[in-house]
C-alpha positions, -999 to 999 in steps of 0.1 A, spaced: -1 1 0 13 34 -9 1 69 2 11 102 -16 17 132 6 -16 151 15 -26 182 -4 -61 188 4 -64 223 16 -83 234 49 -112 257 45 -98 290 41 -116 322 50 -128 344 20 -111 376 14 -129 404 37 -140 423 4 -168 408 -17 -193 418 -43 -225 435 -31 -247 411 -50 -283 415 -55 -304 399 -27 -314 368 -49 -278 356 -51 -257 336 -29 -230 359 -23 -197 352 -42 -162 367 -38 -164 385 -71 -186 390 -101 -196 366 -127 -174 386 -152 -145 387 -127 -147 351 -125 -147 344 -163 -116 367 -167 -98 344 -142 -105 311 -161 -104 325 -196 -67 319 -200 -72 284 -190 -99 273 -214 -76 259 -240 -58 239 -214 -92 225 -202 -101 214 -236 -128 242 -239 -128 254 -277 -160 275 -278 -184 297 -258 -218 305 -274 -246 325 -267 -279 305 -274 -304 331 -261 -315 342 -295 -327 307 -304 -357 311 -282 -385 336 -279 -380 338 -239 -351 360 -240 -337 345 -207 -298 345 -210 -286 309 -221 -249 301 -229 -231 271 -237 -194 259 -236 -179 231 -262 -153 205 -249 -152 183 -279 -127 158 -263 -146 155 -231 -147 123 -212 -183 133 -203 -209 154 -217 -194 176 -246 -217 206 -241 -221 225 -210 -251 250 -205 -255 278 -183 -283 303 -174 -286 336 -156 -302 369 -153 -277 385 -176 -250 374 -202 -221 375 -181 -239 353 -153 -249 328 -180 -216 327 -198 -199 322 -166 -223 296 -155 -216 275 -188 -180 280 -185 -177 269 -150 -200 237 -156 -174 229 -184 -144 236 -162 -160 214 -136 -165 183 -158 -130 188 -175 -112 187 -141 -134 159 -127 -123 136 -157 -90 140 -145 -90 151 -109 -60 162 -90 -71 148 -56 -51 131 -32 -54 93 -36 -42 60 -18 -44 24 -28 -56 1 -3 -83 -24 8 -108 -15 35 -89 -41 59 -58 -19 51 -77 14 61 -91 -3 94 -56 -14 102 -41 22 102 -71 40 116 -82 57 86 -119 66 84 -136 56 51 -169 53 34 -176 25 8 -205 46 -7 -226 15 -13 -256 38 -25 -235 50 -55 -227 15 -69 -235 8 -106 -260 -16 -117 -245 -51 -115 -216 -40 -91 -210 -59 -59 -202 -45 -27 -166 -37 -18 -151 -66 -1 -126 -63 27 -95 -77 11 -103 -57 -23 -77 -31 -32 -88 0 -49 -80 37 -52 -94 59 -27 -97 97 -27 -92 116 4 -121 138 13 -128 163 42 -156 154 65 -175 189 66 -190 185 100 -160 171 119 -131 184 99 -115 152 97 -104 132 67 -124 103 51 -113 79 24 -140 77 -4 -138 53 -36 -120 74 -63 -142 60 -88 -173 74 -73 -159 112 -69 -144 115 -104 -162 117 -138 -148 96 -166 -173 81 -189 -146 65 -210 -145 37 -184 -166 10 -201 -178 -7 -168 -173 15 -137 -180 1 -104 -195 35 -93 -222 57 -108 -204 82 -129 -222 117 -122 -218 154 -119 -243 154 -89 -225 175 -64 -197 185 -87 -193 223 -81 -168 251 -86 -161 288 -72 -137 313 -65 -128 298 -33 -129 265 -19 -157 274 4 -178 288 -24 -174 257 -41 -185 236 -14 -213 259 -8 -227 253 -44 -220 217 -42 -241 213 -10 -269 233 -24 -270 211 -54 -272 181 -33 -301 194 -12 -320 206 -43 -316 170 -60 -328 155 -27 -360 178 -26 -368 172 -62 -364 134 -58 -388 133 -28 -409 157 -46 -412 134 -76 -422 104 -57 -451 122 -38 -483 112 -50 -500 135 -75 -525 153 -53 -499 163 -28 -472 170 -50 -488 202 -61 -503 215 -30 -475 241 -25 -478 262 -55 -463 296 -51 -477 329 -64 -445 347 -77 -465 381 -86 -456 399 -53 -420 392 -55 -390 413 -64 -381 429 -93 -358 400 -106 -385 375 -107 -410 402 -121 -387 405 -151 -385 368 -155 -424 367 -155 -428 394 -179 -405 377 -204 -424 344 -199 -458 362 -205 -445 380 -236 -435 346 -251 -472 335 -245 -460 308 -220 -467 301 -182 -448 290 -152 -459 271 -124 -436 274 -92 -437 249 -63 -421 251 -28 -404 217 -24 -386 223 6 -384 193 30 -369 183 63 -334 197 55 -349 231 62 -333 247 33 -354 266 8 -359 246 -24 -384 253 -53 -393 238 -86 -405 254 -115 -424 239 -148 -424 260 -178 -450 255 -206 -472 271 -232 -502 288 -222 -526 262 -237 -520 226 -226 -552 213 -240 -544 210 -276 -531 180 -294 -496 172 -306 -478 186 -273 -449 168 -265 -429 160 -232 -401 184 -244 -429 212 -246 -429 215 -208 -396 217 -191 -385 215 -153 -362 233 -131 -352 235 -96 -330 256 -74 -319 258 -36 -309 288 -20 -309 309 13 -345 324 6 -372 310 -14 -370 336 -38 -335 329 -47 -343 293 -50 -374 299 -73 -352 324 -96 -327 296 -101 -355 272 -108 -371 296 -135 -339 301 -151 -328 264 -151 -364 256 -167 -357 282 -194 -321 266 -199 -339 232 -202 -361 243 -228 -329 259 -247 -312 226 -243 -343 210 -263 -344 235 -289 -306 235 -296 -307 197 -297 -269 196 -294 -262 179 -261 -250 143 -266 -272 127 -241 -305 138 -261 -318 109 -282 -345 112 -308 -372 93 -289 -373 118 -263 -388 144 -289 -415 119 -298 -426 113 -263 -462 130 -257 -470 153 -229 -485 134 -199 -516 145 -182 -496 146 -149 -475 176 -163 -509 193 -175 -522 189 -138 -492 209 -124 -505 241 -141 -540 235 -129 -532 236 -90 -539 267 -72 -512 291 -56 -511 290 -17 -476 303 -7 -457 334 -14 -419 338 -22 -414 360 10 -427 332 32 -395 315 39 -357 326 44 -328 315 64 -308 340 83 -288 368 65 -253 361 56 -226 385 42 -200 361 27 -197 327 12 -181 313 42 -209 326 64 -234 310 40 -214 277 40 -215 277 78 -252 284 80 -259 256 54 -238 231 73 -252 239 108 -288 237 92 -282 203 76 -266 190 110 -295 201 129 -319 183 102 -301 150 110 -275 148 86 -244 131 98 -225 125 65 -211 154 44 -178 151 26 -161 173 1 -131 161 -23 -107 188 -34 -103 180 -73 -84 213 -81 -50 212 -99 -23 237 -87 -26 259 -120 -62 264 -118 -73 298 -105 -106 287 -93 -116 258 -71 -135 226 -81 -149 200 -56 -169 170 -54 -196 173 -25 -210 139 -15 -240 134 9 -247 97 8 -278 101 31 -294 125 8 -313 114 -22 -299 113 -56 -313 122 -90 -321 95 -115 -291 78 -127 -272 45 -135 -271 30 -99 -278 -4 -87 -302 14 -60 -323 38 -74 -339 54 -41 -326 57 -5 -347 54 24 -358 88 25 -376 85 -8 -390 51 2 -405 64 32 -421 94 13 -435 71 -13 -451 52 12 -470 83 29 
């Protein structure tokens, strides 16, 4: 067994100066334009050959950009959205950066069996919940590569299967699910971990919402009309495009605001409507309004993805699937909640936001929250993989589709 010198950094506090972002944003240490300027010189090294504005392909006018990585080991085209071009462009580029880095992660590794790890007193998690279909649980004497992660609640180090935290779809029969779930970037490590955690919370809430029976699923529809100017601007664009939006509060027992949005045509009673004519987005944030804005812009991004048709994981049969009656019922539900109904405490920096999210998750009963630093030394931003084994995962190639939380929810 060999072990490399540890390089995983501790969580460093962010610089005292940070952008005075609008209230709907999770605070970042600099503007989207400044973040893009940081990584622009590294795009070629990352294999990113083109960054393009897609907004004009749709009548919505909500900014959507894409970034191309032709030789990617996962998805070639990354999409990004935002309330302006700078935000959408940076969103697309950073997603492409994350995937490029995750395919050749610079994390600390060690090769050992679980018996070896026990012998030296090293904590580990086999991540059985992320095993691919047909894969067997790791045996005590099997030697594999492990990635060193930080336990975000205790500050200690824990070993996770390396294949479960990287993203290389050139592996023909991976033992673990290859996914971008929890893969995140930021100007600092704390910022990246914050957004990775929020994505995991979002995916957990969306999965629990999707397994909820139909009459209950649409009970918490939000009336967005009385919200701030940012949401008002999105609603205006949607109405001008002769479309409609249904937003739902899907916050669950984690206590962190999560919203889901469904975007579709004004008339849903006609013939010939397809599954791709109604798109879904979800988001998590420190306020329900922040979560809802992310959900609406993500629904617009999903719509653009179908319009462009360029992603390599979209197949012709998807465009032929008819729209289900279940999707139609979502737009028939009545609004019962307001965006101003729910918010966590105010924060002044990404570090404070991260502390708040961690304490909220811990209070809700979460005990396993890990982060693996994937960042190479030459990259001017941080990329991490956040793993939360007890939160539900989105649909994917796993041996076990649902965890205990989803199974319990489905039986209610």
